[in-house]
mmCIF file of the N, C-alpha and C atoms, coordinates in Angstrom:
data_MODEL
# 
_entry.id   MODEL 
# 
loop_
_atom_site.group_PDB 
_atom_site.id 
_atom_site.type_symbol 
_atom_site.label_atom_id 
_atom_site.label_alt_id 
_atom_site.label_comp_id 
_atom_site.label_asym_id 
_atom_site.label_entity_id 
_atom_site.label_seq_id 
_atom_site.pdbx_PDB_ins_code 
_atom_site.Cartn_x 
_atom_site.Cartn_y 
_atom_site.Cartn_z 
_atom_site.occupancy 
_atom_site.B_iso_or_equiv 
_atom_site.pdbx_formal_charge 
_atom_site.auth_seq_id 
_atom_site.auth_comp_id 
_atom_site.auth_asym_id 
_atom_site.auth_atom_id 
_atom_site.pdbx_PDB_model_num 
ATOM 1   N N  . MET A 1 1  ? 195.644 -53.538 100.685 1.00 0.00 ? 1  MET A N  1 
ATOM 2   C CA . MET A 1 1  ? 197.142 -53.577 100.812 1.00 0.00 ? 1  MET A CA 1 
ATOM 3   C C  . MET A 1 1  ? 197.761 -54.593 101.731 1.00 0.00 ? 1  MET A C  1 
ATOM 4   N N  . TYR A 1 2  ? 196.820 -54.809 102.525 1.00 0.00 ? 2  TYR A N  1 
ATOM 5   C CA . TYR A 1 2  ? 197.049 -56.002 103.580 1.00 0.00 ? 2  TYR A CA 1 
ATOM 6   C C  . TYR A 1 2  ? 197.507 -57.358 102.812 1.00 0.00 ? 2  TYR A C  1 
ATOM 7   N N  . TYR A 1 3  ? 196.361 -57.851 102.205 1.00 0.00 ? 3  TYR A N  1 
ATOM 8   C CA . TYR A 1 3  ? 196.475 -58.964 101.243 1.00 0.00 ? 3  TYR A CA 1 
ATOM 9   C C  . TYR A 1 3  ? 197.557 -58.843 100.227 1.00 0.00 ? 3  TYR A C  1 
ATOM 10  N N  . THR A 1 4  ? 197.958 -57.761 99.813  1.00 0.00 ? 4  THR A N  1 
ATOM 11  C CA . THR A 1 4  ? 199.049 -57.487 98.598  1.00 0.00 ? 4  THR A CA 1 
ATOM 12  C C  . THR A 1 4  ? 200.335 -57.882 99.489  1.00 0.00 ? 4  THR A C  1 
ATOM 13  N N  . GLN A 1 5  ? 200.328 -57.407 100.749 1.00 0.00 ? 5  GLN A N  1 
ATOM 14  C CA . GLN A 1 5  ? 201.701 -57.624 101.529 1.00 0.00 ? 5  GLN A CA 1 
ATOM 15  C C  . GLN A 1 5  ? 202.041 -59.366 101.970 1.00 0.00 ? 5  GLN A C  1 
ATOM 16  N N  . GLN A 1 6  ? 200.805 -59.752 101.840 1.00 0.00 ? 6  GLN A N  1 
ATOM 17  C CA . GLN A 1 6  ? 200.629 -61.250 102.199 1.00 0.00 ? 6  GLN A CA 1 
ATOM 18  C C  . GLN A 1 6  ? 200.910 -62.031 101.064 1.00 0.00 ? 6  GLN A C  1 
ATOM 19  N N  . ARG A 1 7  ? 200.681 -61.344 99.668  1.00 0.00 ? 7  ARG A N  1 
ATOM 20  C CA . ARG A 1 7  ? 200.886 -62.020 98.453  1.00 0.00 ? 7  ARG A CA 1 
ATOM 21  C C  . ARG A 1 7  ? 199.422 -62.740 98.435  1.00 0.00 ? 7  ARG A C  1 
ATOM 22  N N  . ASP A 1 8  ? 198.811 -62.583 98.943  1.00 0.00 ? 8  ASP A N  1 
ATOM 23  C CA . ASP A 1 8  ? 197.050 -63.195 98.679  1.00 0.00 ? 8  ASP A CA 1 
ATOM 24  C C  . ASP A 1 8  ? 196.648 -62.219 97.634  1.00 0.00 ? 8  ASP A C  1 
ATOM 25  N N  . TYR A 1 9  ? 196.769 -62.424 96.530  1.00 0.00 ? 9  TYR A N  1 
ATOM 26  C CA . TYR A 1 9  ? 196.322 -61.328 95.370  1.00 0.00 ? 9  TYR A CA 1 
ATOM 27  C C  . TYR A 1 9  ? 194.813 -61.515 94.964  1.00 0.00 ? 9  TYR A C  1 
ATOM 28  N N  . VAL A 1 10 ? 194.264 -62.504 95.296  1.00 0.00 ? 10 VAL A N  1 
ATOM 29  C CA . VAL A 1 10 ? 192.907 -62.870 95.074  1.00 0.00 ? 10 VAL A CA 1 
ATOM 30  C C  . VAL A 1 10 ? 191.930 -62.023 95.842  1.00 0.00 ? 10 VAL A C  1 
ATOM 31  N N  . ARG A 1 11 ? 192.313 -62.382 97.265  1.00 0.00 ? 11 ARG A N  1 
ATOM 32  C CA . ARG A 1 11 ? 191.765 -61.396 98.071  1.00 0.00 ? 11 ARG A CA 1 
ATOM 33  C C  . ARG A 1 11 ? 191.878 -59.788 98.193  1.00 0.00 ? 11 ARG A C  1 
ATOM 34  N N  . ALA A 1 12 ? 193.150 -59.769 97.398  1.00 0.00 ? 12 ALA A N  1 
ATOM 35  C CA . ALA A 1 12 ? 193.268 -58.257 97.408  1.00 0.00 ? 12 ALA A CA 1 
ATOM 36  C C  . ALA A 1 12 ? 192.259 -57.588 96.362  1.00 0.00 ? 12 ALA A C  1 
ATOM 37  N N  . SER A 1 13 ? 192.404 -58.360 95.340  1.00 0.00 ? 13 SER A N  1 
ATOM 38  C CA . SER A 1 13 ? 191.429 -57.951 94.516  1.00 0.00 ? 13 SER A CA 1 
ATOM 39  C C  . SER A 1 13 ? 190.050 -58.108 94.764  1.00 0.00 ? 13 SER A C  1 
ATOM 40  N N  . ASP A 1 14 ? 189.430 -58.898 95.471  1.00 0.00 ? 14 ASP A N  1 
ATOM 41  C CA . ASP A 1 14 ? 188.214 -58.956 96.044  1.00 0.00 ? 14 ASP A CA 1 
ATOM 42  C C  . ASP A 1 14 ? 188.213 -57.629 96.757  1.00 0.00 ? 14 ASP A C  1 
ATOM 43  N N  . ALA A 1 15 ? 188.866 -57.343 97.660  1.00 0.00 ? 15 ALA A N  1 
ATOM 44  C CA . ALA A 1 15 ? 188.810 -56.175 98.635  1.00 0.00 ? 15 ALA A CA 1 
ATOM 45  C C  . ALA A 1 15 ? 188.763 -54.780 97.906  1.00 0.00 ? 15 ALA A C  1 
ATOM 46  N N  . TYR A 1 16 ? 189.683 -54.815 96.787  1.00 0.00 ? 16 TYR A N  1 
ATOM 47  C CA . TYR A 1 16 ? 189.530 -53.934 95.697  1.00 0.00 ? 16 TYR A CA 1 
ATOM 48  C C  . TYR A 1 16 ? 187.853 -53.465 95.245  1.00 0.00 ? 16 TYR A C  1 
ATOM 49  N N  . TYR A 1 17 ? 187.287 -54.670 94.507  1.00 0.00 ? 17 TYR A N  1 
ATOM 50  C CA . TYR A 1 17 ? 186.065 -54.498 94.469  1.00 0.00 ? 17 TYR A CA 1 
ATOM 51  C C  . TYR A 1 17 ? 185.061 -54.210 95.100  1.00 0.00 ? 17 TYR A C  1 
ATOM 52  N N  . LYS A 1 18 ? 185.347 -54.517 96.416  1.00 0.00 ? 18 LYS A N  1 
ATOM 53  C CA . LYS A 1 18 ? 184.637 -54.112 97.417  1.00 0.00 ? 18 LYS A CA 1 
ATOM 54  C C  . LYS A 1 18 ? 184.691 -52.616 97.817  1.00 0.00 ? 18 LYS A C  1 
ATOM 55  N N  . LEU A 1 19 ? 185.659 -52.341 97.631  1.00 0.00 ? 19 LEU A N  1 
ATOM 56  C CA . LEU A 1 19 ? 185.952 -50.864 97.816  1.00 0.00 ? 19 LEU A CA 1 
ATOM 57  C C  . LEU A 1 19 ? 185.371 -50.165 96.910  1.00 0.00 ? 19 LEU A C  1 
ATOM 58  N N  . SER A 1 20 ? 185.654 -50.402 95.556  1.00 0.00 ? 20 SER A N  1 
ATOM 59  C CA . SER A 1 20 ? 185.374 -49.703 94.602  1.00 0.00 ? 20 SER A CA 1 
ATOM 60  C C  . SER A 1 20 ? 183.905 -49.777 93.951  1.00 0.00 ? 20 SER A C  1 
ATOM 61  N N  . ILE A 1 21 ? 183.171 -50.923 94.325  1.00 0.00 ? 21 ILE A N  1 
ATOM 62  C CA . ILE A 1 21 ? 181.586 -51.180 93.679  1.00 0.00 ? 21 ILE A CA 1 
ATOM 63  C C  . ILE A 1 21 ? 180.947 -51.334 95.023  1.00 0.00 ? 21 ILE A C  1 
ATOM 64  N N  . GLY A 1 22 ? 181.456 -52.021 95.923  1.00 0.00 ? 22 GLY A N  1 
ATOM 65  C CA . GLY A 1 22 ? 180.747 -51.972 97.304  1.00 0.00 ? 22 GLY A CA 1 
ATOM 66  C C  . GLY A 1 22 ? 179.605 -52.937 96.850  1.00 0.00 ? 22 GLY A C  1 
ATOM 67  N N  . ASN A 1 23 ? 178.715 -53.017 97.855  1.00 0.00 ? 23 ASN A N  1 
ATOM 68  C CA . ASN A 1 23 ? 177.576 -54.247 98.072  1.00 0.00 ? 23 ASN A CA 1 
ATOM 69  C C  . ASN A 1 23 ? 176.037 -53.499 97.715  1.00 0.00 ? 23 ASN A C  1 
ATOM 70  N N  . ALA A 1 24 ? 176.065 -52.243 97.304  1.00 0.00 ? 24 ALA A N  1 
ATOM 71  C CA . ALA A 1 24 ? 174.764 -51.561 96.976  1.00 0.00 ? 24 ALA A CA 1 
ATOM 72  C C  . ALA A 1 24 ? 174.293 -52.072 95.859  1.00 0.00 ? 24 ALA A C  1 
ATOM 73  N N  . ALA A 1 25 ? 172.988 -52.138 95.764  1.00 0.00 ? 25 ALA A N  1 
ATOM 74  C CA . ALA A 1 25 ? 172.318 -52.445 94.223  1.00 0.00 ? 25 ALA A CA 1 
ATOM 75  C C  . ALA A 1 25 ? 172.514 -51.167 93.368  1.00 0.00 ? 25 ALA A C  1 
ATOM 76  N N  . TRP A 1 26 ? 172.672 -51.086 92.209  1.00 0.00 ? 26 TRP A N  1 
ATOM 77  C CA . TRP A 1 26 ? 172.897 -49.890 91.386  1.00 0.00 ? 26 TRP A CA 1 
ATOM 78  C C  . TRP A 1 26 ? 171.730 -50.322 90.524  1.00 0.00 ? 26 TRP A C  1 
ATOM 79  N N  . PRO A 1 27 ? 171.116 -49.192 90.350  1.00 0.00 ? 27 PRO A N  1 
ATOM 80  C CA . PRO A 1 27 ? 169.826 -49.155 89.164  1.00 0.00 ? 27 PRO A CA 1 
ATOM 81  C C  . PRO A 1 27 ? 170.378 -49.113 88.010  1.00 0.00 ? 27 PRO A C  1 
ATOM 82  N N  . ILE A 1 28 ? 171.162 -50.227 87.246  1.00 0.00 ? 28 ILE A N  1 
ATOM 83  C CA . ILE A 1 28 ? 171.598 -50.346 86.060  1.00 0.00 ? 28 ILE A CA 1 
ATOM 84  C C  . ILE A 1 28 ? 170.541 -50.518 84.914  1.00 0.00 ? 28 ILE A C  1 
ATOM 85  N N  . GLY A 1 29 ? 170.765 -49.842 83.848  1.00 0.00 ? 29 GLY A N  1 
ATOM 86  C CA . GLY A 1 29 ? 170.129 -50.163 82.608  1.00 0.00 ? 29 GLY A CA 1 
ATOM 87  C C  . GLY A 1 29 ? 169.237 -48.703 82.441  1.00 0.00 ? 29 GLY A C  1 
ATOM 88  N N  . VAL A 1 30 ? 168.326 -49.043 81.473  1.00 0.00 ? 30 VAL A N  1 
ATOM 89  C CA . VAL A 1 30 ? 167.511 -47.846 80.964  1.00 0.00 ? 30 VAL A CA 1 
ATOM 90  C C  . VAL A 1 30 ? 166.538 -47.689 81.949  1.00 0.00 ? 30 VAL A C  1 
ATOM 91  N N  . VAL A 1 31 ? 165.953 -46.699 82.206  1.00 0.00 ? 31 VAL A N  1 
ATOM 92  C CA . VAL A 1 31 ? 164.800 -46.272 83.082  1.00 0.00 ? 31 VAL A CA 1 
ATOM 93  C C  . VAL A 1 31 ? 163.708 -46.306 82.300  1.00 0.00 ? 31 VAL A C  1 
ATOM 94  N N  . ALA A 1 32 ? 163.576 -45.779 81.216  1.00 0.00 ? 32 ALA A N  1 
ATOM 95  C CA . ALA A 1 32 ? 162.431 -45.526 80.348  1.00 0.00 ? 32 ALA A CA 1 
ATOM 96  C C  . ALA A 1 32 ? 162.485 -46.915 79.277  1.00 0.00 ? 32 ALA A C  1 
ATOM 97  N N  . VAL A 1 33 ? 161.804 -47.610 79.446  1.00 0.00 ? 33 VAL A N  1 
ATOM 98  C CA . VAL A 1 33 ? 161.578 -48.812 78.494  1.00 0.00 ? 33 VAL A CA 1 
ATOM 99  C C  . VAL A 1 33 ? 160.311 -48.664 77.656  1.00 0.00 ? 33 VAL A C  1 
ATOM 100 N N  . GLY A 1 34 ? 160.765 -48.161 76.406  1.00 0.00 ? 34 GLY A N  1 
ATOM 101 C CA . GLY A 1 34 ? 159.524 -48.139 75.381  1.00 0.00 ? 34 GLY A CA 1 
ATOM 102 C C  . GLY A 1 34 ? 159.174 -46.520 75.444  1.00 0.00 ? 34 GLY A C  1 
ATOM 103 N N  . ILE A 1 35 ? 157.741 -46.543 74.937  1.00 0.00 ? 35 ILE A N  1 
ATOM 104 C CA . ILE A 1 35 ? 157.474 -44.862 75.035  1.00 0.00 ? 35 ILE A CA 1 
ATOM 105 C C  . ILE A 1 35 ? 156.910 -44.055 76.323  1.00 0.00 ? 35 ILE A C  1 
ATOM 106 N N  . HIS A 1 36 ? 156.693 -45.386 77.008  1.00 0.00 ? 36 HIS A N  1 
ATOM 107 C CA . HIS A 1 36 ? 155.995 -44.643 78.567  1.00 0.00 ? 36 HIS A CA 1 
ATOM 108 C C  . HIS A 1 36 ? 157.076 -44.960 79.698  1.00 0.00 ? 36 HIS A C  1 
ATOM 109 N N  . GLU A 1 37 ? 157.137 -43.856 80.290  1.00 0.00 ? 37 GLU A N  1 
ATOM 110 C CA . GLU A 1 37 ? 158.169 -43.839 81.507  1.00 0.00 ? 37 GLU A CA 1 
ATOM 111 C C  . GLU A 1 37 ? 157.608 -44.725 82.717  1.00 0.00 ? 37 GLU A C  1 
ATOM 112 N N  . ARG A 1 38 ? 158.397 -45.197 83.178  1.00 0.00 ? 38 ARG A N  1 
ATOM 113 C CA . ARG A 1 38 ? 157.880 -45.836 84.531  1.00 0.00 ? 38 ARG A CA 1 
ATOM 114 C C  . ARG A 1 38 ? 157.422 -44.852 85.497  1.00 0.00 ? 38 ARG A C  1 
ATOM 115 N N  . SER A 1 39 ? 156.594 -44.985 86.551  1.00 0.00 ? 39 SER A N  1 
ATOM 116 C CA . SER A 1 39 ? 156.089 -43.797 87.358  1.00 0.00 ? 39 SER A CA 1 
ATOM 117 C C  . SER A 1 39 ? 156.884 -43.692 88.411  1.00 0.00 ? 39 SER A C  1 
ATOM 118 N N  . SER A 1 40 ? 157.615 -44.831 88.810  1.00 0.00 ? 40 SER A N  1 
ATOM 119 C CA . SER A 1 40 ? 158.774 -44.623 89.834  1.00 0.00 ? 40 SER A CA 1 
ATOM 120 C C  . SER A 1 40 ? 160.195 -44.437 89.455  1.00 0.00 ? 40 SER A C  1 
ATOM 121 N N  . ALA A 1 41 ? 160.184 -43.945 88.238  1.00 0.00 ? 41 ALA A N  1 
ATOM 122 C CA . ALA A 1 41 ? 161.666 -43.636 87.576  1.00 0.00 ? 41 ALA A CA 1 
ATOM 123 C C  . ALA A 1 41 ? 162.248 -42.434 88.205  1.00 0.00 ? 41 ALA A C  1 
ATOM 124 N N  . ASP A 1 42 ? 161.220 -41.410 88.593  1.00 0.00 ? 42 ASP A N  1 
ATOM 125 C CA . ASP A 1 42 ? 161.834 -40.338 89.167  1.00 0.00 ? 42 ASP A CA 1 
ATOM 126 C C  . ASP A 1 42 ? 161.952 -40.618 90.649  1.00 0.00 ? 42 ASP A C  1 
ATOM 127 N N  . LYS A 1 43 ? 161.832 -41.504 91.350  1.00 0.00 ? 43 LYS A N  1 
ATOM 128 C CA . LYS A 1 43 ? 162.039 -41.758 92.427  1.00 0.00 ? 43 LYS A CA 1 
ATOM 129 C C  . LYS A 1 43 ? 163.277 -42.361 92.847  1.00 0.00 ? 43 LYS A C  1 
ATOM 130 N N  . ILE A 1 44 ? 163.910 -43.021 91.899  1.00 0.00 ? 44 ILE A N  1 
ATOM 131 C CA . ILE A 1 44 ? 165.480 -43.350 91.890  1.00 0.00 ? 44 ILE A CA 1 
ATOM 132 C C  . ILE A 1 44 ? 166.021 -42.263 92.452  1.00 0.00 ? 44 ILE A C  1 
ATOM 133 N N  . GLN A 1 45 ? 166.941 -42.718 93.550  1.00 0.00 ? 45 GLN A N  1 
ATOM 134 C CA . GLN A 1 45 ? 167.977 -42.130 93.976  1.00 0.00 ? 45 GLN A CA 1 
ATOM 135 C C  . GLN A 1 45 ? 169.364 -42.734 93.772  1.00 0.00 ? 45 GLN A C  1 
ATOM 136 N N  . TYR A 1 46 ? 170.293 -41.876 93.350  1.00 0.00 ? 46 TYR A N  1 
ATOM 137 C CA . TYR A 1 46 ? 171.377 -41.935 93.026  1.00 0.00 ? 46 TYR A CA 1 
ATOM 138 C C  . TYR A 1 46 ? 172.541 -41.712 94.423  1.00 0.00 ? 46 TYR A C  1 
ATOM 139 N N  . ALA A 1 47 ? 173.051 -42.758 95.017  1.00 0.00 ? 47 ALA A N  1 
ATOM 140 C CA . ALA A 1 47 ? 173.868 -42.164 95.966  1.00 0.00 ? 47 ALA A CA 1 
ATOM 141 C C  . ALA A 1 47 ? 175.288 -41.719 95.707  1.00 0.00 ? 47 ALA A C  1 
ATOM 142 N N  . SER A 1 48 ? 176.030 -40.967 96.639  1.00 0.00 ? 48 SER A N  1 
ATOM 143 C CA . SER A 1 48 ? 177.119 -40.518 95.983  1.00 0.00 ? 48 SER A CA 1 
ATOM 144 C C  . SER A 1 48 ? 177.877 -41.686 96.182  1.00 0.00 ? 48 SER A C  1 
ATOM 145 N N  . HIS A 1 49 ? 179.048 -41.989 95.461  1.00 0.00 ? 49 HIS A N  1 
ATOM 146 C CA . HIS A 1 49 ? 179.945 -42.903 95.209  1.00 0.00 ? 49 HIS A CA 1 
ATOM 147 C C  . HIS A 1 49 ? 181.451 -42.599 95.015  1.00 0.00 ? 49 HIS A C  1 
ATOM 148 N N  . VAL A 1 50 ? 182.324 -43.483 95.126  1.00 0.00 ? 50 VAL A N  1 
ATOM 149 C CA . VAL A 1 50 ? 183.920 -43.004 94.858  1.00 0.00 ? 50 VAL A CA 1 
ATOM 150 C C  . VAL A 1 50 ? 183.880 -42.606 93.376  1.00 0.00 ? 50 VAL A C  1 
ATOM 151 N N  . PHE A 1 51 ? 183.246 -42.908 92.522  1.00 0.00 ? 51 PHE A N  1 
ATOM 152 C CA . PHE A 1 51 ? 183.476 -42.389 91.002  1.00 0.00 ? 51 PHE A CA 1 
ATOM 153 C C  . PHE A 1 51 ? 183.013 -40.820 90.840  1.00 0.00 ? 51 PHE A C  1 
ATOM 154 N N  . ASN A 1 52 ? 182.540 -40.488 91.904  1.00 0.00 ? 52 ASN A N  1 
ATOM 155 C CA . ASN A 1 52 ? 181.978 -38.774 91.844  1.00 0.00 ? 52 ASN A CA 1 
ATOM 156 C C  . ASN A 1 52 ? 183.151 -38.158 92.269  1.00 0.00 ? 52 ASN A C  1 
ATOM 157 N N  . ASP A 1 53 ? 184.247 -38.610 92.994  1.00 0.00 ? 53 ASP A N  1 
ATOM 158 C CA . ASP A 1 53 ? 185.052 -37.742 93.527  1.00 0.00 ? 53 ASP A CA 1 
ATOM 159 C C  . ASP A 1 53 ? 186.549 -38.121 92.858  1.00 0.00 ? 53 ASP A C  1 
ATOM 160 N N  . GLU A 1 54 ? 187.058 -37.353 91.842  1.00 0.00 ? 54 GLU A N  1 
ATOM 161 C CA . GLU A 1 54 ? 188.019 -37.690 90.850  1.00 0.00 ? 54 GLU A CA 1 
ATOM 162 C C  . GLU A 1 54 ? 189.495 -38.126 91.787  1.00 0.00 ? 54 GLU A C  1 
ATOM 163 N N  . VAL A 1 55 ? 189.692 -37.371 92.881  1.00 0.00 ? 55 VAL A N  1 
ATOM 164 C CA . VAL A 1 55 ? 190.983 -37.465 93.710  1.00 0.00 ? 55 VAL A CA 1 
ATOM 165 C C  . VAL A 1 55 ? 190.785 -39.003 94.324  1.00 0.00 ? 55 VAL A C  1 
ATOM 166 N N  . THR A 1 56 ? 189.534 -39.065 94.749  1.00 0.00 ? 56 THR A N  1 
ATOM 167 C CA . THR A 1 56 ? 189.565 -40.506 95.775  1.00 0.00 ? 56 THR A CA 1 
ATOM 168 C C  . THR A 1 56 ? 189.606 -41.510 94.629  1.00 0.00 ? 56 THR A C  1 
ATOM 169 N N  . TRP A 1 57 ? 188.789 -41.480 93.526  1.00 0.00 ? 57 TRP A N  1 
ATOM 170 C CA . TRP A 1 57 ? 189.003 -42.514 92.429  1.00 0.00 ? 57 TRP A CA 1 
ATOM 171 C C  . TRP A 1 57 ? 190.584 -42.799 92.156  1.00 0.00 ? 57 TRP A C  1 
ATOM 172 N N  . LYS A 1 58 ? 191.145 -41.844 91.585  1.00 0.00 ? 58 LYS A N  1 
ATOM 173 C CA . LYS A 1 58 ? 192.391 -41.946 91.380  1.00 0.00 ? 58 LYS A CA 1 
ATOM 174 C C  . LYS A 1 58 ? 193.380 -42.717 92.499  1.00 0.00 ? 58 LYS A C  1 
ATOM 175 N N  . TRP A 1 59 ? 192.865 -42.549 93.738  1.00 0.00 ? 59 TRP A N  1 
ATOM 176 C CA . TRP A 1 59 ? 193.686 -43.175 94.744  1.00 0.00 ? 59 TRP A CA 1 
ATOM 177 C C  . TRP A 1 59 ? 193.281 -44.555 94.660  1.00 0.00 ? 59 TRP A C  1 
ATOM 178 N N  . VAL A 1 60 ? 192.045 -44.928 94.723  1.00 0.00 ? 60 VAL A N  1 
ATOM 179 C CA . VAL A 1 60 ? 191.393 -46.218 94.243  1.00 0.00 ? 60 VAL A CA 1 
ATOM 180 C C  . VAL A 1 60 ? 192.115 -46.910 93.101  1.00 0.00 ? 60 VAL A C  1 
ATOM 181 N N  . GLN A 1 61 ? 192.291 -46.223 91.994  1.00 0.00 ? 61 GLN A N  1 
ATOM 182 C CA . GLN A 1 61 ? 193.057 -46.948 90.831  1.00 0.00 ? 61 GLN A CA 1 
ATOM 183 C C  . GLN A 1 61 ? 193.957 -47.267 91.086  1.00 0.00 ? 61 GLN A C  1 
ATOM 184 N N  . GLY A 1 62 ? 194.820 -46.380 91.809  1.00 0.00 ? 62 GLY A N  1 
ATOM 185 C CA . GLY A 1 62 ? 196.332 -46.615 92.121  1.00 0.00 ? 62 GLY A CA 1 
ATOM 186 C C  . GLY A 1 62 ? 196.612 -48.021 93.052  1.00 0.00 ? 62 GLY A C  1 
ATOM 187 N N  . THR A 1 63 ? 195.613 -47.998 93.995  1.00 0.00 ? 63 THR A N  1 
ATOM 188 C CA . THR A 1 63 ? 195.640 -49.275 94.508  1.00 0.00 ? 63 THR A CA 1 
ATOM 189 C C  . THR A 1 63 ? 195.765 -50.219 93.960  1.00 0.00 ? 63 THR A C  1 
ATOM 190 N N  . LYS A 1 64 ? 194.568 -50.380 92.689  1.00 0.00 ? 64 LYS A N  1 
ATOM 191 C CA . LYS A 1 64 ? 194.634 -51.619 92.140  1.00 0.00 ? 64 LYS A CA 1 
ATOM 192 C C  . LYS A 1 64 ? 196.008 -51.674 91.181  1.00 0.00 ? 64 LYS A C  1 
ATOM 193 N N  . ARG A 1 65 ? 196.535 -50.655 90.746  1.00 0.00 ? 65 ARG A N  1 
ATOM 194 C CA . ARG A 1 65 ? 198.015 -51.004 90.004  1.00 0.00 ? 65 ARG A CA 1 
ATOM 195 C C  . ARG A 1 65 ? 198.814 -51.650 90.925  1.00 0.00 ? 65 ARG A C  1 
ATOM 196 N N  . LEU A 1 66 ? 198.703 -51.059 92.086  1.00 0.00 ? 66 LEU A N  1 
ATOM 197 C CA . LEU A 1 66 ? 199.620 -51.246 92.849  1.00 0.00 ? 66 LEU A CA 1 
ATOM 198 C C  . LEU A 1 66 ? 199.758 -52.971 93.017  1.00 0.00 ? 66 LEU A C  1 
ATOM 199 N N  . VAL A 1 67 ? 198.338 -53.596 93.636  1.00 0.00 ? 67 VAL A N  1 
ATOM 200 C CA . VAL A 1 67 ? 198.335 -54.941 93.405  1.00 0.00 ? 67 VAL A CA 1 
ATOM 201 C C  . VAL A 1 67 ? 198.795 -55.569 92.399  1.00 0.00 ? 67 VAL A C  1 
ATOM 202 N N  . THR A 1 68 ? 198.445 -55.249 91.167  1.00 0.00 ? 68 THR A N  1 
ATOM 203 C CA . THR A 1 68 ? 198.713 -55.781 89.765  1.00 0.00 ? 68 THR A CA 1 
ATOM 204 C C  . THR A 1 68 ? 200.269 -55.963 89.475  1.00 0.00 ? 68 THR A C  1 
ATOM 205 N N  . PHE A 1 69 ? 201.117 -54.564 90.023  1.00 0.00 ? 69 PHE A N  1 
ATOM 206 C CA . PHE A 1 69 ? 202.345 -54.903 90.079  1.00 0.00 ? 69 PHE A CA 1 
ATOM 207 C C  . PHE A 1 69 ? 203.000 -55.672 90.928  1.00 0.00 ? 69 PHE A C  1 
ATOM 208 N N  . ALA A 1 70 ? 202.525 -55.653 92.175  1.00 0.00 ? 70 ALA A N  1 
ATOM 209 C CA . ALA A 1 70 ? 203.254 -56.515 93.020  1.00 0.00 ? 70 ALA A CA 1 
ATOM 210 C C  . ALA A 1 70 ? 203.115 -58.123 92.827  1.00 0.00 ? 70 ALA A C  1 
ATOM 211 N N  . GLN A 1 71 ? 202.103 -58.584 91.861  1.00 0.00 ? 71 GLN A N  1 
ATOM 212 C CA . GLN A 1 71 ? 201.789 -59.818 91.634  1.00 0.00 ? 71 GLN A CA 1 
ATOM 213 C C  . GLN A 1 71 ? 202.777 -60.169 90.574  1.00 0.00 ? 71 GLN A C  1 
ATOM 214 N N  . GLY A 1 72 ? 203.029 -59.273 89.792  1.00 0.00 ? 72 GLY A N  1 
ATOM 215 C CA . GLY A 1 72 ? 203.879 -59.394 88.605  1.00 0.00 ? 72 GLY A CA 1 
ATOM 216 C C  . GLY A 1 72 ? 205.432 -59.527 89.263  1.00 0.00 ? 72 GLY A C  1 
ATOM 217 N N  . LYS A 1 73 ? 205.870 -58.745 90.297  1.00 0.00 ? 73 LYS A N  1 
ATOM 218 C CA . LYS A 1 73 ? 206.935 -58.600 90.796  1.00 0.00 ? 73 LYS A CA 1 
ATOM 219 C C  . LYS A 1 73 ? 207.549 -59.699 91.812  1.00 0.00 ? 73 LYS A C  1 
ATOM 220 N N  . TRP A 1 74 ? 206.463 -60.144 92.686  1.00 0.00 ? 74 TRP A N  1 
ATOM 221 C CA . TRP A 1 74 ? 206.229 -61.321 93.888  1.00 0.00 ? 74 TRP A CA 1 
ATOM 222 C C  . TRP A 1 74 ? 205.266 -62.096 93.997  1.00 0.00 ? 74 TRP A C  1 
ATOM 223 N N  . PRO A 1 75 ? 205.456 -62.975 92.848  1.00 0.00 ? 75 PRO A N  1 
ATOM 224 C CA . PRO A 1 75 ? 204.372 -63.993 92.727  1.00 0.00 ? 75 PRO A CA 1 
ATOM 225 C C  . PRO A 1 75 ? 204.408 -64.747 94.006  1.00 0.00 ? 75 PRO A C  1 
ATOM 226 N N  . PRO A 1 76 ? 203.068 -65.370 94.340  1.00 0.00 ? 76 PRO A N  1 
ATOM 227 C CA . PRO A 1 76 ? 203.006 -66.291 95.581  1.00 0.00 ? 76 PRO A CA 1 
ATOM 228 C C  . PRO A 1 76 ? 203.488 -67.253 95.370  1.00 0.00 ? 76 PRO A C  1 
ATOM 229 N N  . ALA A 1 77 ? 204.065 -68.282 96.370  1.00 0.00 ? 77 ALA A N  1 
ATOM 230 C CA . ALA A 1 77 ? 204.520 -69.427 96.291  1.00 0.00 ? 77 ALA A CA 1 
ATOM 231 C C  . ALA A 1 77 ? 203.203 -70.316 96.013  1.00 0.00 ? 77 ALA A C  1 
ATOM 232 N N  . ASP A 1 78 ? 201.784 -70.283 96.502  1.00 0.00 ? 78 ASP A N  1 
ATOM 233 C CA . ASP A 1 78 ? 200.780 -71.054 95.981  1.00 0.00 ? 78 ASP A CA 1 
ATOM 234 C C  . ASP A 1 78 ? 199.979 -70.093 94.959  1.00 0.00 ? 78 ASP A C  1 
ATOM 235 N N  . ARG A 1 79 ? 199.837 -70.715 93.660  1.00 0.00 ? 79 ARG A N  1 
ATOM 236 C CA . ARG A 1 79 ? 199.305 -70.301 92.643  1.00 0.00 ? 79 ARG A CA 1 
ATOM 237 C C  . ARG A 1 79 ? 198.082 -70.117 92.708  1.00 0.00 ? 79 ARG A C  1 
ATOM 238 N N  . ARG A 1 80 ? 197.196 -70.442 93.692  1.00 0.00 ? 80 ARG A N  1 
ATOM 239 C CA . ARG A 1 80 ? 195.888 -70.299 93.632  1.00 0.00 ? 80 ARG A CA 1 
ATOM 240 C C  . ARG A 1 80 ? 195.367 -68.795 94.468  1.00 0.00 ? 80 ARG A C  1 
ATOM 241 N N  . LYS A 1 81 ? 196.665 -68.226 94.813  1.00 0.00 ? 81 LYS A N  1 
ATOM 242 C CA . LYS A 1 81 ? 196.128 -66.750 95.430  1.00 0.00 ? 81 LYS A CA 1 
ATOM 243 C C  . LYS A 1 81 ? 196.696 -65.676 94.213  1.00 0.00 ? 81 LYS A C  1 
ATOM 244 N N  . MET A 1 82 ? 196.898 -66.174 93.079  1.00 0.00 ? 82 MET A N  1 
ATOM 245 C CA . MET A 1 82 ? 197.010 -65.211 91.923  1.00 0.00 ? 82 MET A CA 1 
ATOM 246 C C  . MET A 1 82 ? 195.902 -65.077 91.200  1.00 0.00 ? 82 MET A C  1 
ATOM 247 N N  . MET A 1 83 ? 195.719 -63.818 90.930  1.00 0.00 ? 83 MET A N  1 
ATOM 248 C CA . MET A 1 83 ? 194.622 -63.306 90.028  1.00 0.00 ? 83 MET A CA 1 
ATOM 249 C C  . MET A 1 83 ? 194.473 -63.637 88.510  1.00 0.00 ? 83 MET A C  1 
ATOM 250 N N  . GLY A 1 84 ? 193.472 -63.924 88.291  1.00 0.00 ? 84 GLY A N  1 
ATOM 251 C CA . GLY A 1 84 ? 193.358 -64.413 86.614  1.00 0.00 ? 84 GLY A CA 1 
ATOM 252 C C  . GLY A 1 84 ? 193.838 -63.424 85.601  1.00 0.00 ? 84 GLY A C  1 
# 
């Protein structure tokens, strides 16, 4: 929200993505490719994430909505600070 107050919506959006997604590598995709399952597939551990808690996710989602609303209501003087 700090960057939103400064009307730097690009950095506010980046902060939102870092908050919601983070930097951790996610095991994305199909674990079993073909008819043989990988031997290491059962060793993949999924960490708890903000998406797992509905209340926290709603707060994070609300933050993104506020950033989007603020950009439309109070556009920055420098257009490079606007989200695409």
